[in-house]
Backbone atoms as SQL, in Angstrom:
CREATE TABLE atoms (id INTEGER PRIMARY KEY, chain TEXT, resi INTEGER, resn TEXT, atom TEXT, x REAL, y REAL, z REAL);
INSERT INTO atoms VALUES
  (1, 'A', 1, 'MET', 'N', 90.298, 90.670, 117.589),
  (2, 'A', 1, 'MET', 'CA', 91.176, 90.842, 116.446),
  (3, 'A', 1, 'MET', 'C', 91.395, 92.335, 116.192),
  (4, 'A', 2, 'THR', 'N', 92.597, 92.643, 115.757),
  (5, 'A', 2, 'THR', 'CA', 92.963, 94.016, 115.427),
  (6, 'A', 2, 'THR', 'C', 93.410, 94.051, 113.972),
  (7, 'A', 3, 'ASP', 'N', 92.793, 94.908, 113.179),
  (8, 'A', 3, 'ASP', 'CA', 93.220, 95.082, 111.797),
  (9, 'A', 3, 'ASP', 'C', 94.439, 95.986, 111.769),
  (10, 'A', 4, 'VAL', 'N', 95.499, 95.515, 111.147),
  (11, 'A', 4, 'VAL', 'CA', 96.700, 96.315, 110.943),
  (12, 'A', 4, 'VAL', 'C', 96.921, 96.408, 109.439),
  (13, 'A', 5, 'THR', 'N', 97.114, 97.626, 108.956),
  (14, 'A', 5, 'THR', 'CA', 97.384, 97.833, 107.540),
  (15, 'A', 5, 'THR', 'C', 98.880, 98.028, 107.349),
  (16, 'A', 6, 'PHE', 'N', 99.453, 97.210, 106.479),
  (17, 'A', 6, 'PHE', 'CA', 100.864, 97.315, 106.120),
  (18, 'A', 6, 'PHE', 'C', 100.949, 97.981, 104.758),
  (19, 'A', 7, 'ILE', 'N', 101.722, 99.058, 104.666),
  (20, 'A', 7, 'ILE', 'CA', 102.019, 99.667, 103.375),
  (21, 'A', 7, 'ILE', 'C', 103.340, 99.061, 102.933),
  (22, 'A', 8, 'LEU', 'N', 103.285, 98.308, 101.852),
  (23, 'A', 8, 'LEU', 'CA', 104.454, 97.580, 101.384),
  (24, 'A', 8, 'LEU', 'C', 105.396, 98.481, 100.606),
  (25, 'A', 9, 'ARG', 'N', 106.559, 97.974, 100.309),
  (26, 'A', 9, 'ARG', 'CA', 107.603, 98.753, 99.630),
  (27, 'A', 9, 'ARG', 'C', 107.144, 99.313, 98.290),
  (28, 'A', 10, 'ASP', 'N', 106.255, 98.587, 97.609),
  (29, 'A', 10, 'ASP', 'CA', 105.771, 99.046, 96.299),
  (30, 'A', 10, 'ASP', 'C', 104.577, 99.989, 96.420),
  (31, 'A', 11, 'GLY', 'N', 104.179, 100.314, 97.658),
  (32, 'A', 11, 'GLY', 'CA', 103.061, 101.222, 97.884),
  (33, 'A', 11, 'GLY', 'C', 101.717, 100.535, 98.037),
  (34, 'A', 12, 'SER', 'N', 101.655, 99.241, 97.742),
  (35, 'A', 12, 'SER', 'CA', 100.400, 98.513, 97.921),
  (36, 'A', 12, 'SER', 'C', 100.124, 98.322, 99.411),
  (37, 'A', 13, 'ARG', 'N', 98.883, 98.030, 99.728),
  (38, 'A', 13, 'ARG', 'CA', 98.474, 97.852, 101.121),
  (39, 'A', 13, 'ARG', 'C', 97.979, 96.434, 101.355),
  (40, 'A', 14, 'GLU', 'N', 98.300, 95.930, 102.524),
  (41, 'A', 14, 'GLU', 'CA', 97.838, 94.614, 102.924),
  (42, 'A', 14, 'GLU', 'C', 97.265, 94.738, 104.337),
  (43, 'A', 15, 'VAL', 'N', 95.999, 94.359, 104.507),
  (44, 'A', 15, 'VAL', 'CA', 95.350, 94.425, 105.817),
  (45, 'A', 15, 'VAL', 'C', 95.372, 93.029, 106.427),
  (46, 'A', 16, 'VAL', 'N', 95.841, 92.963, 107.667),
  (47, 'A', 16, 'VAL', 'CA', 95.984, 91.691, 108.365),
  (48, 'A', 16, 'VAL', 'C', 95.220, 91.765, 109.681),
  (49, 'A', 17, 'ASP', 'N', 94.408, 90.738, 109.959),
  (50, 'A', 17, 'ASP', 'CA', 93.744, 90.614, 111.257),
  (51, 'A', 17, 'ASP', 'C', 94.714, 89.924, 112.204),
  (52, 'A', 18, 'ILE', 'N', 95.023, 90.585, 113.307),
  (53, 'A', 18, 'ILE', 'CA', 95.973, 90.028, 114.271),
  (54, 'A', 18, 'ILE', 'C', 95.248, 89.789, 115.585),
  (55, 'A', 19, 'ALA', 'N', 95.371, 88.587, 116.106),
  (56, 'A', 19, 'ALA', 'CA', 94.712, 88.220, 117.360),
  (57, 'A', 19, 'ALA', 'C', 95.260, 89.051, 118.509),
  (58, 'A', 20, 'GLU', 'N', 94.375, 89.402, 119.430),
  (59, 'A', 20, 'GLU', 'CA', 94.778, 90.187, 120.589),
  (60, 'A', 20, 'GLU', 'C', 95.905, 89.480, 121.336),
  (61, 'A', 21, 'GLY', 'N', 96.937, 90.251, 121.682),
  (62, 'A', 21, 'GLY', 'CA', 98.086, 89.715, 122.396),
  (63, 'A', 21, 'GLY', 'C', 99.215, 89.273, 121.486),
  (64, 'A', 22, 'MET', 'N', 98.926, 89.112, 120.183),
  (65, 'A', 22, 'MET', 'CA', 99.954, 88.736, 119.221),
  (66, 'A', 22, 'MET', 'C', 100.640, 90.010, 118.732),
  (67, 'A', 23, 'SER', 'N', 101.919, 89.927, 118.436),
  (68, 'A', 23, 'SER', 'CA', 102.636, 91.118, 117.978),
  (69, 'A', 23, 'SER', 'C', 102.361, 91.398, 116.505),
  (70, 'A', 24, 'VAL', 'N', 102.580, 92.633, 116.131),
  (71, 'A', 24, 'VAL', 'CA', 102.468, 93.039, 114.732),
  (72, 'A', 24, 'VAL', 'C', 103.432, 92.209, 113.889),
  (73, 'A', 25, 'MET', 'N', 104.618, 91.946, 114.396),
  (74, 'A', 25, 'MET', 'CA', 105.589, 91.122, 113.685),
  (75, 'A', 25, 'MET', 'C', 105.061, 89.716, 113.460),
  (76, 'A', 26, 'GLN', 'N', 104.519, 89.098, 114.497),
  (77, 'A', 26, 'GLN', 'CA', 103.994, 87.735, 114.366),
  (78, 'A', 26, 'GLN', 'C', 102.861, 87.686, 113.340),
  (79, 'A', 27, 'GLY', 'N', 101.973, 88.668, 113.407),
  (80, 'A', 27, 'GLY', 'CA', 100.874, 88.722, 112.450),
  (81, 'A', 27, 'GLY', 'C', 101.374, 88.851, 111.028),
  (82, 'A', 28, 'ALA', 'N', 102.419, 89.655, 110.835),
  (83, 'A', 28, 'ALA', 'CA', 102.993, 89.828, 109.505),
  (84, 'A', 28, 'ALA', 'C', 103.614, 88.525, 109.010),
  (85, 'A', 29, 'ILE', 'N', 104.370, 87.853, 109.857),
  (86, 'A', 29, 'ILE', 'CA', 105.033, 86.607, 109.476),
  (87, 'A', 29, 'ILE', 'C', 103.989, 85.536, 109.135),
  (88, 'A', 30, 'LEU', 'N', 102.973, 85.396, 109.972),
  (89, 'A', 30, 'LEU', 'CA', 101.941, 84.376, 109.743),
  (90, 'A', 30, 'LEU', 'C', 101.135, 84.635, 108.479),
  (91, 'A', 31, 'ASN', 'N', 101.098, 85.880, 108.038),
  (92, 'A', 31, 'ASN', 'CA', 100.331, 86.250, 106.848),
  (93, 'A', 31, 'ASN', 'C', 101.215, 86.585, 105.650),
  (94, 'A', 32, 'ASP', 'N', 102.480, 86.206, 105.736),
  (95, 'A', 32, 'ASP', 'CA', 103.429, 86.383, 104.629),
  (96, 'A', 32, 'ASP', 'C', 103.513, 87.816, 104.118),
  (97, 'A', 33, 'VAL', 'N', 103.547, 88.771, 105.034),
  (98, 'A', 33, 'VAL', 'CA', 103.722, 90.170, 104.634),
  (99, 'A', 33, 'VAL', 'C', 105.174, 90.349, 104.198),
  (100, 'A', 34, 'ARG', 'N', 105.363, 90.741, 102.954),
  (101, 'A', 34, 'ARG', 'CA', 106.705, 90.913, 102.411),
  (102, 'A', 34, 'ARG', 'C', 107.409, 92.100, 103.079),
  (103, 'A', 35, 'GLY', 'N', 108.662, 91.878, 103.488),
  (104, 'A', 35, 'GLY', 'CA', 109.467, 92.958, 104.048),
  (105, 'A', 35, 'GLY', 'C', 109.575, 92.949, 105.554),
  (106, 'A', 36, 'ILE', 'N', 108.838, 92.077, 106.215),
  (107, 'A', 36, 'ILE', 'CA', 108.972, 91.901, 107.667),
  (108, 'A', 36, 'ILE', 'C', 109.640, 90.553, 107.863),
  (109, 'A', 37, 'ASP', 'N', 110.887, 90.569, 108.338),
  (110, 'A', 37, 'ASP', 'CA', 111.656, 89.336, 108.449),
  (111, 'A', 37, 'ASP', 'C', 111.507, 88.652, 109.810),
  (112, 'A', 38, 'GLY', 'N', 111.639, 89.403, 110.888),
  (113, 'A', 38, 'GLY', 'CA', 111.506, 88.823, 112.228),
  (114, 'A', 38, 'GLY', 'C', 112.475, 87.685, 112.468),
  (115, 'A', 39, 'GLU', 'N', 113.723, 87.882, 112.103),
  (116, 'A', 39, 'GLU', 'CA', 114.718, 86.813, 112.199),
  (117, 'A', 39, 'GLU', 'C', 114.889, 86.238, 113.601),
  (118, 'A', 40, 'CYS', 'N', 114.733, 87.050, 114.633),
  (119, 'A', 40, 'CYS', 'CA', 114.935, 86.552, 115.998),
  (120, 'A', 40, 'CYS', 'C', 113.657, 85.977, 116.605),
  (121, 'A', 41, 'GLY', 'N', 112.561, 86.031, 115.862),
  (122, 'A', 41, 'GLY', 'CA', 111.306, 85.482, 116.362),
  (123, 'A', 41, 'GLY', 'C', 110.636, 86.346, 117.402),
  (124, 'A', 42, 'GLY', 'N', 111.058, 87.565, 117.545),
  (125, 'A', 42, 'GLY', 'CA', 110.437, 88.470, 118.505),
  (126, 'A', 42, 'GLY', 'C', 111.166, 88.566, 119.822),
  (127, 'A', 43, 'CYS', 'N', 112.415, 88.144, 119.864),
  (128, 'A', 43, 'CYS', 'CA', 113.206, 88.168, 121.097),
  (129, 'A', 43, 'CYS', 'C', 113.886, 89.508, 121.355),
  (130, 'A', 44, 'LEU', 'N', 113.592, 90.490, 120.509),
  (131, 'A', 44, 'LEU', 'CA', 114.152, 91.836, 120.661),
  (132, 'A', 44, 'LEU', 'C', 115.673, 91.815, 120.535),
  (133, 'A', 45, 'SER', 'N', 116.134, 91.138, 119.447),
  (134, 'A', 45, 'SER', 'CA', 117.587, 91.094, 119.264),
  (135, 'A', 45, 'SER', 'C', 118.042, 91.321, 117.822),
  (136, 'A', 46, 'CYS', 'N', 117.118, 91.560, 116.869),
  (137, 'A', 46, 'CYS', 'CA', 117.588, 91.680, 115.485),
  (138, 'A', 46, 'CYS', 'C', 117.107, 92.942, 114.755),
  (139, 'A', 47, 'ALA', 'N', 115.986, 93.492, 115.099),
  (140, 'A', 47, 'ALA', 'CA', 115.415, 94.699, 114.476),
  (141, 'A', 47, 'ALA', 'C', 114.997, 94.501, 113.023),
  (142, 'A', 48, 'THR', 'N', 114.745, 93.243, 112.593),
  (143, 'A', 48, 'THR', 'CA', 114.295, 93.015, 111.216),
  (144, 'A', 48, 'THR', 'C', 112.767, 93.050, 111.095),
  (145, 'A', 49, 'CYS', 'N', 112.122, 93.612, 112.099),
  (146, 'A', 49, 'CYS', 'CA', 110.677, 93.841, 112.052),
  (147, 'A', 49, 'CYS', 'C', 110.398, 95.343, 112.163),
  (148, 'A', 50, 'HIS', 'N', 111.395, 96.131, 111.809),
  (149, 'A', 50, 'HIS', 'CA', 111.298, 97.593, 111.839),
  (150, 'A', 50, 'HIS', 'C', 110.147, 98.055, 110.950),
  (151, 'A', 51, 'VAL', 'N', 109.322, 98.952, 111.468),
  (152, 'A', 51, 'VAL', 'CA', 108.236, 99.571, 110.704),
  (153, 'A', 51, 'VAL', 'C', 108.181, 101.054, 111.030),
  (154, 'A', 52, 'TYR', 'N', 107.531, 101.803, 110.135),
  (155, 'A', 52, 'TYR', 'CA', 107.236, 103.208, 110.384),
  (156, 'A', 52, 'TYR', 'C', 105.748, 103.303, 110.678),
  (157, 'A', 53, 'VAL', 'N', 105.385, 103.808, 111.840),
  (158, 'A', 53, 'VAL', 'CA', 103.976, 103.958, 112.196),
  (159, 'A', 53, 'VAL', 'C', 103.440, 105.184, 111.466),
  (160, 'A', 54, 'GLU', 'N', 102.497, 104.950, 110.551),
  (161, 'A', 54, 'GLU', 'CA', 101.930, 106.019, 109.742),
  (162, 'A', 54, 'GLU', 'C', 100.730, 106.664, 110.430),
  (163, 'A', 55, 'SER', 'N', 99.878, 105.851, 111.028),
  (164, 'A', 55, 'SER', 'CA', 98.714, 106.414, 111.719),
  (165, 'A', 55, 'SER', 'C', 98.140, 105.398, 112.687),
  (166, 'A', 56, 'LEU', 'N', 97.353, 105.928, 113.592),
  (167, 'A', 56, 'LEU', 'CA', 96.664, 105.130, 114.592),
  (168, 'A', 56, 'LEU', 'C', 95.329, 105.806, 114.836),
  (169, 'A', 57, 'GLU', 'N', 94.254, 105.081, 114.515),
  (170, 'A', 57, 'GLU', 'CA', 92.912, 105.649, 114.571),
  (171, 'A', 57, 'GLU', 'C', 92.463, 105.985, 115.992),
  (172, 'A', 58, 'ALA', 'N', 92.702, 105.087, 116.910),
  (173, 'A', 58, 'ALA', 'CA', 92.263, 105.284, 118.291),
  (174, 'A', 58, 'ALA', 'C', 93.322, 104.730, 119.234),
  (175, 'A', 59, 'GLY', 'N', 93.375, 105.278, 120.428),
  (176, 'A', 59, 'GLY', 'CA', 94.335, 104.783, 121.400),
  (177, 'A', 59, 'GLY', 'C', 95.719, 105.330, 121.147),
  (178, 'A', 60, 'GLU', 'N', 96.684, 104.672, 121.735),
  (179, 'A', 60, 'GLU', 'CA', 98.061, 105.106, 121.559),
  (180, 'A', 60, 'GLU', 'C', 98.987, 103.917, 121.635),
  (181, 'A', 61, 'LEU', 'N', 100.164, 104.106, 121.112),
  (182, 'A', 61, 'LEU', 'CA', 101.161, 103.040, 121.128),
  (183, 'A', 61, 'LEU', 'C', 101.717, 102.857, 122.533),
  (184, 'A', 62, 'PRO', 'N', 102.132, 101.638, 122.842),
  (185, 'A', 62, 'PRO', 'CA', 102.797, 101.446, 124.122),
  (186, 'A', 62, 'PRO', 'C', 104.113, 102.223, 124.113),
  (187, 'A', 63, 'PRO', 'N', 104.571, 102.661, 125.268),
  (188, 'A', 63, 'PRO', 'CA', 105.838, 103.402, 125.305),
  (189, 'A', 63, 'PRO', 'C', 106.990, 102.521, 124.827),
  (190, 'A', 64, 'MET', 'N', 107.981, 103.163, 124.248),
  (191, 'A', 64, 'MET', 'CA', 109.152, 102.453, 123.756),
  (192, 'A', 64, 'MET', 'C', 110.094, 102.166, 124.926),
  (193, 'A', 65, 'GLY', 'N', 110.515, 100.923, 125.016),
  (194, 'A', 65, 'GLY', 'CA', 111.460, 100.548, 126.054),
  (195, 'A', 65, 'GLY', 'C', 112.887, 100.856, 125.644),
  (196, 'A', 66, 'GLU', 'N', 113.769, 100.791, 126.600),
  (197, 'A', 66, 'GLU', 'CA', 115.186, 101.091, 126.375),
  (198, 'A', 66, 'GLU', 'C', 115.816, 100.148, 125.351),
  (199, 'A', 67, 'ASP', 'N', 115.482, 98.845, 125.422),
  (200, 'A', 67, 'ASP', 'CA', 116.052, 97.870, 124.489),
  (201, 'A', 67, 'ASP', 'C', 115.592, 98.144, 123.058),
  (202, 'A', 68, 'GLU', 'N', 114.299, 98.419, 122.896),
  (203, 'A', 68, 'GLU', 'CA', 113.785, 98.734, 121.557),
  (204, 'A', 68, 'GLU', 'C', 114.459, 99.990, 121.013),
  (205, 'A', 69, 'ASN', 'N', 114.565, 100.992, 121.834),
  (206, 'A', 69, 'ASN', 'CA', 115.189, 102.244, 121.423),
  (207, 'A', 69, 'ASN', 'C', 116.637, 102.011, 120.968),
  (208, 'A', 70, 'GLY', 'N', 117.354, 101.196, 121.704),
  (209, 'A', 70, 'GLY', 'CA', 118.737, 100.894, 121.343),
  (210, 'A', 70, 'GLY', 'C', 118.845, 100.140, 120.027),
  (211, 'A', 71, 'LEU', 'N', 117.978, 99.164, 119.822),
  (212, 'A', 71, 'LEU', 'CA', 118.015, 98.407, 118.570),
  (213, 'A', 71, 'LEU', 'C', 117.660, 99.272, 117.372),
  (214, 'A', 72, 'LEU', 'N', 116.762, 100.223, 117.572),
  (215, 'A', 72, 'LEU', 'CA', 116.377, 101.102, 116.464),
  (216, 'A', 72, 'LEU', 'C', 117.536, 101.974, 115.994),
  (217, 'A', 73, 'ASP', 'N', 118.527, 102.169, 116.853),
  (218, 'A', 73, 'ASP', 'CA', 119.709, 102.936, 116.441),
  (219, 'A', 73, 'ASP', 'C', 120.517, 102.201, 115.379),
  (220, 'A', 74, 'GLY', 'N', 120.327, 100.892, 115.254),
  (221, 'A', 74, 'GLY', 'CA', 121.119, 100.114, 114.313),
  (222, 'A', 74, 'GLY', 'C', 120.321, 99.504, 113.177),
  (223, 'A', 75, 'VAL', 'N', 119.113, 100.007, 112.898),
  (224, 'A', 75, 'VAL', 'CA', 118.309, 99.421, 111.824),
  (225, 'A', 75, 'VAL', 'C', 118.950, 99.687, 110.463),
  (226, 'A', 76, 'ALA', 'N', 118.645, 98.817, 109.506),
  (227, 'A', 76, 'ALA', 'CA', 119.228, 98.918, 108.169),
  (228, 'A', 76, 'ALA', 'C', 118.697, 100.114, 107.394),
  (229, 'A', 77, 'ALA', 'N', 117.416, 100.410, 107.528),
  (230, 'A', 77, 'ALA', 'CA', 116.811, 101.570, 106.873),
  (231, 'A', 77, 'ALA', 'C', 116.912, 102.762, 107.823),
  (232, 'A', 78, 'GLU', 'N', 116.621, 103.921, 107.303),
  (233, 'A', 78, 'GLU', 'CA', 116.686, 105.139, 108.111),
  (234, 'A', 78, 'GLU', 'C', 115.785, 105.056, 109.351),
  (235, 'A', 79, 'ARG', 'N', 116.343, 105.411, 110.498),
  (236, 'A', 79, 'ARG', 'CA', 115.519, 105.540, 111.695),
  (237, 'A', 79, 'ARG', 'C', 114.833, 106.897, 111.635),
  (238, 'A', 80, 'ARG', 'N', 113.530, 106.873, 111.882),
  (239, 'A', 80, 'ARG', 'CA', 112.719, 108.092, 111.869),
  (240, 'A', 80, 'ARG', 'C', 112.017, 108.235, 113.208),
  (241, 'A', 81, 'PRO', 'N', 111.434, 109.400, 113.483),
  (242, 'A', 81, 'PRO', 'CA', 110.702, 109.579, 114.742),
  (243, 'A', 81, 'PRO', 'C', 109.549, 108.587, 114.919),
  (244, 'A', 82, 'ASN', 'N', 108.997, 108.076, 113.812),
  (245, 'A', 82, 'ASN', 'CA', 107.883, 107.131, 113.885),
  (246, 'A', 82, 'ASN', 'C', 108.322, 105.674, 113.748),
  (247, 'A', 83, 'SER', 'N', 109.625, 105.411, 113.894),
  (248, 'A', 83, 'SER', 'CA', 110.141, 104.042, 113.827),
  (249, 'A', 83, 'SER', 'C', 109.772, 103.262, 115.080),
  (250, 'A', 84, 'ARG', 'N', 109.358, 102.022, 114.862),
  (251, 'A', 84, 'ARG', 'CA', 109.101, 101.088, 115.961),
  (252, 'A', 84, 'ARG', 'C', 109.466, 99.695, 115.486),
  (253, 'A', 85, 'LEU', 'N', 109.603, 98.774, 116.432),
  (254, 'A', 85, 'LEU', 'CA', 109.808, 97.371, 116.121),
  (255, 'A', 85, 'LEU', 'C', 108.466, 96.655, 116.241),
  (256, 'A', 86, 'GLY', 'N', 108.097, 95.932, 115.204),
  (257, 'A', 86, 'GLY', 'CA', 106.810, 95.240, 115.198),
  (258, 'A', 86, 'GLY', 'C', 106.665, 94.218, 116.307),
  (259, 'A', 87, 'CYS', 'N', 107.770, 93.665, 116.771),
  (260, 'A', 87, 'CYS', 'CA', 107.700, 92.671, 117.854),
  (261, 'A', 87, 'CYS', 'C', 107.283, 93.296, 119.177),
  (262, 'A', 88, 'GLN', 'N', 107.367, 94.616, 119.278),
  (263, 'A', 88, 'GLN', 'CA', 107.031, 95.300, 120.525),
  (264, 'A', 88, 'GLN', 'C', 105.641, 95.937, 120.502),
  (265, 'A', 89, 'LEU', 'N', 104.930, 95.765, 119.396),
  (266, 'A', 89, 'LEU', 'CA', 103.580, 96.306, 119.268),
  (267, 'A', 89, 'LEU', 'C', 102.597, 95.150, 119.300),
  (268, 'A', 90, 'LEU', 'N', 101.901, 95.000, 120.425),
  (269, 'A', 90, 'LEU', 'CA', 100.962, 93.897, 120.591),
  (270, 'A', 90, 'LEU', 'C', 99.558, 94.336, 120.216),
  (271, 'A', 91, 'ALA', 'N', 98.878, 93.476, 119.461),
  (272, 'A', 91, 'ALA', 'CA', 97.509, 93.759, 119.051),
  (273, 'A', 91, 'ALA', 'C', 96.621, 93.885, 120.287),
  (274, 'A', 92, 'ALA', 'N', 95.864, 94.969, 120.322),
  (275, 'A', 92, 'ALA', 'CA', 94.964, 95.259, 121.436),
  (276, 'A', 92, 'ALA', 'C', 93.958, 96.294, 120.941),
  (277, 'A', 93, 'PRO', 'N', 92.847, 96.472, 121.662),
  (278, 'A', 93, 'PRO', 'CA', 91.860, 97.459, 121.225),
  (279, 'A', 93, 'PRO', 'C', 92.454, 98.852, 121.002),
  (280, 'A', 94, 'GLY', 'N', 93.480, 99.231, 121.729),
  (281, 'A', 94, 'GLY', 'CA', 94.094, 100.543, 121.582),
  (282, 'A', 94, 'GLY', 'C', 94.871, 100.730, 120.292),
  (283, 'A', 95, 'LEU', 'N', 95.081, 99.643, 119.542),
  (284, 'A', 95, 'LEU', 'CA', 95.799, 99.754, 118.270),
  (285, 'A', 95, 'LEU', 'C', 94.850, 99.768, 117.076),
  (286, 'A', 96, 'LYS', 'N', 93.580, 100.025, 117.325),
  (287, 'A', 96, 'LYS', 'CA', 92.593, 100.076, 116.243),
  (288, 'A', 96, 'LYS', 'C', 93.044, 101.082, 115.181),
  (289, 'A', 97, 'GLY', 'N', 93.020, 100.635, 113.930),
  (290, 'A', 97, 'GLY', 'CA', 93.373, 101.522, 112.830),
  (291, 'A', 97, 'GLY', 'C', 94.863, 101.718, 112.632),
  (292, 'A', 98, 'LEU', 'N', 95.684, 100.834, 113.185),
  (293, 'A', 98, 'LEU', 'CA', 97.130, 100.967, 113.041),
  (294, 'A', 98, 'LEU', 'C', 97.533, 100.772, 111.584),
  (295, 'A', 99, 'VAL', 'N', 98.300, 101.721, 111.066),
  (296, 'A', 99, 'VAL', 'CA', 98.859, 101.637, 109.718),
  (297, 'A', 99, 'VAL', 'C', 100.360, 101.778, 109.855),
  (298, 'A', 100, 'VAL', 'N', 101.085, 100.795, 109.312),
  (299, 'A', 100, 'VAL', 'CA', 102.551, 100.835, 109.368),
  (300, 'A', 100, 'VAL', 'C', 103.116, 100.681, 107.959),
  (301, 'A', 101, 'ARG', 'N', 104.240, 101.337, 107.736),
  (302, 'A', 101, 'ARG', 'CA', 104.933, 101.259, 106.446),
  (303, 'A', 101, 'ARG', 'C', 106.161, 100.375, 106.628),
  (304, 'A', 102, 'VAL', 'N', 106.347, 99.457, 105.692),
  (305, 'A', 102, 'VAL', 'CA', 107.516, 98.584, 105.682),
  (306, 'A', 102, 'VAL', 'C', 108.679, 99.370, 105.087),
  (307, 'A', 103, 'PRO', 'N', 109.838, 99.421, 105.759),
  (308, 'A', 103, 'PRO', 'CA', 110.975, 100.169, 105.223),
  (309, 'A', 103, 'PRO', 'C', 111.545, 99.511, 103.977),
  (310, 'A', 104, 'GLU', 'N', 112.390, 100.236, 103.274),
  (311, 'A', 104, 'GLU', 'CA', 112.994, 99.756, 102.040),
  (312, 'A', 104, 'GLU', 'C', 113.829, 98.499, 102.243),
  (313, 'A', 105, 'ARG', 'N', 114.432, 98.355, 103.417),
  (314, 'A', 105, 'ARG', 'CA', 115.226, 97.148, 103.681),
  (315, 'A', 105, 'ARG', 'C', 115.265, 96.891, 105.175),
  (316, 'A', 106, 'GLN', 'N', 115.515, 95.629, 105.526),
  (317, 'A', 106, 'GLN', 'CA', 115.619, 95.217, 106.922),
  (318, 'A', 106, 'GLN', 'C', 117.059, 94.819, 107.260),
  (319, 'A', 107, 'VAL', 'N', 117.807, 94.362, 106.298),
  (320, 'A', 107, 'VAL', 'CA', 119.195, 93.930, 106.552),
  (321, 'A', 107, 'VAL', 'C', 120.130, 94.579, 105.557);
């Protein structure tokens, strides 16, 4: 299990245990994290699981693929250098201490 901390729109924090191999988006949806929509179910076609990566205690994020990069160009909230799609971040030991901020809007 990987603990992921979500900073919600109101500034509150929600810590979710996500099973290894499950995406950050899936973990958020299964735990009713407000602000993560995941409309496409993780098929990399909607960008409603956009998050801002605030910190990572150990390890590093997987590299961003071309499709993810393209979808981030059309997100509803501001794209920032730390923008990622939650569907592309899979829980693994290298994501220990992952903290992500939910953007102001997804659509």
